[in-house]
C-alpha positions in Angstrom: -79.3 21.7 -25.9 -77.7 19.2 -28.3 -78.5 19.3 -31.9 -78.7 16.0 -33.6 -76.9 15.0 -36.6 -77.3 13.4 -39.6 -78.7 9.7 -39.8 -77.8 9.8 -36.0 -74.6 10.8 -35.6 -73.3 13.8 -33.4 -74.3 17.4 -34.9 -71.2 19.1 -36.6 -70.6 22.0 -38.2 -68.7 20.7 -41.3 -66.2 20.9 -42.5 -65.7 18.4 -39.3 -66.9 15.0 -39.5 -69.3 13.0 -37.4 -66.9 12.2 -35.0 -63.9 14.6 -35.2 -60.3 13.6 -34.0 -59.3 15.3 -30.7 -57.7 18.9 -30.9 -53.9 17.0 -29.4 -54.2 14.6 -32.7 -55.1 17.6 -34.9 -52.3 19.5 -33.9 -49.5 17.0 -33.7 -50.8 16.4 -37.3 -50.0 20.0 -38.2 -47.0 20.0 -36.3 -45.9 17.1 -38.2 -46.6 18.9 -41.6 -44.9 21.8 -40.6 -41.6 20.1 -39.3 -42.2 18.3 -42.8 -42.4 21.4 -45.0 -39.6 22.9 -43.0 -37.5 20.1 -44.0 -38.4 20.0 -47.7 -37.7 23.7 -47.8 -34.5 23.8 -46.1 -33.2 20.8 -48.9 -34.3 22.9 -51.7 -32.8 26.1 -50.5 -29.2 24.2 -49.2 -29.3 22.0 -52.5 -29.3 18.9 -50.3 -29.1 15.2 -50.8 -33.0 15.3 -51.1 -32.8 18.4 -54.0 -30.6 15.9 -56.0 -33.0 13.1 -55.7 -35.7 15.1 -56.4 -34.2 15.9 -59.6 -33.3 12.9 -60.9 -36.8 11.4 -59.8 -38.5 14.2 -62.0 -36.5 12.9 -65.0 -38.1 9.2 -64.1 -41.6 11.1 -64.1 -41.1 13.2 -67.4 -40.0 9.9 -68.9 -43.5 7.8 -67.9 -45.7 6.6 -70.8 -48.6 9.0 -69.8 -50.0 10.9 -72.8 -49.3 14.8 -72.9 -52.9 15.5 -73.2 -53.7 13.6 -70.2 -50.8 15.2 -68.2 -51.6 18.6 -69.0 -55.4 17.8 -68.2 -54.7 16.6 -64.9 -52.0 19.5 -64.5 -55.4 22.4 -65.0 -57.7 20.4 -62.3 -55.4 22.9 -59.9 -55.7 26.1 -61.8 -57.5 28.9 -59.7 -60.5 28.3 -62.6 -61.4 24.9 -61.9 -61.0 23.9 -58.4 -62.4 26.5 -56.5 -65.7 25.4 -58.7 -65.8 21.8 -57.0 -65.3 23.6 -53.6 -68.9 25.8 -54.6 -70.5 22.7 -55.3 -69.8 21.1 -52.1 -70.8 24.4 -50.3 -73.9 24.1 -51.9 -74.3 20.7 -51.2 -73.7 20.9 -47.7 -74.9 24.5 -46.5 -78.7 23.4 -47.1 -78.7 20.2 -45.1 -76.3 21.8 -42.2 -79.3 24.5 -42.0 -81.7 21.7 -42.1 -80.4 20.0 -39.6 -80.4 22.7 -37.1 -76.2 23.0 -37.0 -74.8 25.4 -34.8 -72.8 27.9 -36.8 -74.0 26.2 -40.4 -72.0 28.9 -42.1 -68.7 28.8 -40.7 -67.5 25.5 -42.7 -67.9 27.3 -45.6 -66.1 30.5 -44.4 -63.3 28.5 -43.4 -62.8 26.7 -46.6 -63.3 29.9 -48.5 -60.8 31.4 -46.2 -58.4 29.0 -46.1 -58.5 28.7 -50.2 -57.9 32.6 -50.2 -54.9 32.0 -48.0 -52.9 30.0 -50.8 -51.9 32.5 -53.5 -51.0 35.0 -49.8 -49.0 31.8 -48.9 -47.3 30.8 -52.0 -46.6 33.9 -53.8 -43.8 34.9 -51.1 -42.5 31.7 -50.6 -41.9 31.4 -54.5 -40.1 35.0 -54.2 -38.5 33.7 -51.2 -36.6 30.5 -52.8 -36.8 31.5 -56.3 -36.4 27.6 -57.7 -35.7 27.3 -61.4 -38.5 25.2 -62.8 -37.3 22.1 -64.5 -35.5 22.1 -68.1 -38.2 22.0 -71.0 -42.0 23.3 -70.8 -42.3 25.0 -67.3 -38.5 26.2 -67.0 -37.5 26.5 -70.1 -36.2 30.5 -69.8 -34.5 29.4 -66.2 -36.8 31.6 -64.3 -37.2 31.3 -60.5 -40.4 31.0 -58.5 -41.2 27.5 -59.2 -41.1 26.4 -55.5 -43.9 25.4 -54.1 -46.7 24.6 -56.4 -49.6 27.2 -56.6 -51.7 24.7 -58.8 -50.7 21.7 -56.2 -51.5 23.7 -53.3 -54.7 25.0 -54.6 -55.8 21.2 -55.5 -55.4 20.0 -52.2 -56.9 22.8 -50.1 -60.2 23.2 -52.5 -60.4 19.3 -53.3 -60.1 18.5 -49.6 -62.3 21.5 -47.9 -64.7 20.0 -50.5 -64.6 16.7 -48.9 -64.6 17.7 -45.5 -67.5 19.5 -46.4 -69.3 16.9 -48.2 -68.3 13.8 -46.0 -70.7 14.3 -42.8 -73.6 14.2 -45.0 -73.0 11.0 -46.5 -75.4 8.3 -45.6 -72.6 5.2 -45.3 -68.9 4.6 -43.9 -68.4 2.9 -47.6 -69.2 6.6 -49.0 -67.3 8.4 -46.7 -64.4 6.4 -47.0 -64.4 6.3 -50.7 -64.7 10.0 -50.7 -61.8 10.9 -49.0 -59.6 8.0 -51.1 -61.3 9.7 -54.2 -59.8 13.1 -53.0 -56.4 11.9 -52.3 -56.3 10.1 -55.7 -57.2 13.0 -57.6 -55.0 15.5 -55.5 -52.3 13.0 -56.6 -53.0 13.3 -60.0 -52.6 16.9 -59.8 -49.4 16.5 -58.5 -48.0 13.8 -61.5 -49.5 16.1 -63.9 -47.6 18.8 -63.2 -44.3 17.0 -62.9 -44.9 14.7 -65.9 -46.2 17.9 -67.7 -42.5 19.8 -66.3 -44.2 22.4 -64.6 -42.7 21.6 -61.0 -40.2 19.6 -59.6 -41.9 16.6 -57.0 -40.5 18.6 -54.1 -42.3 22.0 -55.5 -45.2 19.3 -55.1 -44.9 17.7 -51.9 -44.3 21.0 -50.0 -47.4 22.2 -51.3 -49.0 19.1 -50.3 -47.3 19.7 -46.6 -48.8 23.8 -46.7 -52.1 22.5 -48.0 -52.6 19.8 -45.3 -51.7 22.6 -42.7 -54.1 24.7 -44.0 -57.0 22.1 -44.0 -56.0 21.0 -40.1 -56.3 24.9 -39.2 -59.7 25.0 -40.6 -61.0 22.1 -39.0 -59.8 22.9 -35.6 -61.2 26.2 -36.2 -64.8 25.2 -37.2 -64.8 22.2 -34.3 -63.6 24.5 -31.7 -66.3 27.1 -32.8 -68.6 24.1 -32.8 -68.5 23.1 -29.3 -68.3 26.7 -28.0 -71.8 27.1 -29.5 -73.1 24.0 -28.1 -72.0 25.2 -24.9 -73.8 28.0 -24.8 -77.1 26.5 -26.1 
């Protein structure tokens, strides 16, 4: 038995879109993200050329004309008191629609999203202790203490907002709305990262590493939800 999805699209369990990418593509994307994270981490640990360029680029961002108040607001959008609220709203939007559409294992997408967000501090905290990278001079690293790599706020933002977009996307009526949602989410995540660097809370590579780490979590979330959904369909 095959359940129809919203507006005639194949049935899916959010956060997987109506036409999810093949497993091999998702696995390749996850491997590429992992290699990128390993490369960035190596450069930070070894004080390589990427790290030197990173610190020069941070100075340019700090001198940009964005007002401090706006930058602070953008940085705060990655806080654990803000981003999870957006994810909860996405769950509240997607779950009733999935249940009405008789989606198999409608609860799996929201559960995977919550687990991915819960994994952020469990992964970031040990990495901060391992690398013990000092923060930028000034606001974020005035005391010279370490623990700035990777950025917890940036990781929270990409996982919470990314998972929220993946939950909501299948239920939007048009391709234009779905593309707009993904583009807006990417812009929001980038704005959080910019605010963190602009205010001196993190170096750019701290933010980039968190995006790579968060991308791996979102890919794992999508793979898990899709595989379980296909298994459920075979058994119906």
